[in-house]
C-alpha positions in Angstrom: 67.1 104.0 120.5 65.9 105.9 117.4 69.2 107.7 117.1 71.0 104.4 117.0 68.7 103.1 114.2 69.3 106.3 112.1 72.9 106.2 112.7 73.0 102.6 111.5 71.2 103.5 108.4 72.7 106.8 107.4 75.7 107.1 109.8 79.4 107.2 109.0 80.9 104.4 106.9 84.4 104.9 108.6 86.3 105.0 105.3 89.0 107.4 106.2 91.3 106.5 109.1 94.2 108.3 110.8 97.6 106.7 111.0 97.8 104.2 113.7 98.5 105.7 117.2 100.2 103.6 119.9 99.8 104.5 123.4 102.7 104.4 125.7 102.5 102.3 128.8 101.6 104.5 131.8 100.2 107.3 129.7 97.4 109.4 131.1 95.6 109.1 127.6 93.9 105.7 127.9 91.4 105.0 125.0 89.0 102.0 125.2 90.0 101.2 121.6 93.7 101.3 122.7 92.9 99.0 125.6 92.6 96.1 123.3 95.9 96.1 121.5 97.6 99.3 122.6 97.3 100.9 119.2 94.2 102.5 117.6 93.0 104.6 114.7 90.4 107.4 114.4 87.8 107.8 111.8 88.7 111.3 110.2 85.0 111.8 109.3 83.2 111.2 112.6 86.0 110.9 115.2 85.3 107.3 116.5 88.3 105.4 117.6 88.9 101.7 116.6 91.4 99.2 117.9 94.3 98.5 115.2 96.3 95.3 114.9 99.8 95.9 113.8 100.6 92.3 112.9 97.6 92.0 110.8 97.9 95.7 109.6 94.1 96.1 109.7 91.3 97.7 111.9 89.5 95.3 114.5 85.9 96.1 114.0 83.6 93.3 115.1 83.2 91.9 118.7 84.1 88.4 117.3 87.3 89.6 115.8 88.2 91.2 119.3 87.5 88.0 121.1 89.9 86.2 118.6 92.6 88.8 119.0 92.4 88.7 122.7 92.8 84.9 122.7 95.7 85.2 120.3 97.4 87.8 122.6 96.9 85.7 125.7 98.4 82.8 124.0 101.3 84.7 122.8 102.0 86.3 126.2 101.7 83.0 128.0 104.4 81.3 125.7 
């Protein structure tokens, strides 16, 4: 718990990202970040993975944005 507080105050700001990486269906490499959109980026400073939205061309960071993105994907796939 103390480690999370210290990380929140002094941790990585995630300002340097890799190029977006798209995981092929059926690949053995399944990242929790890629599970959301199929594409993810990696912070080059700390190694944390973040989901990436190719349509919006941005990193999805908050849980609210993830819920909105999932709702949008469900609507697009249903149509």
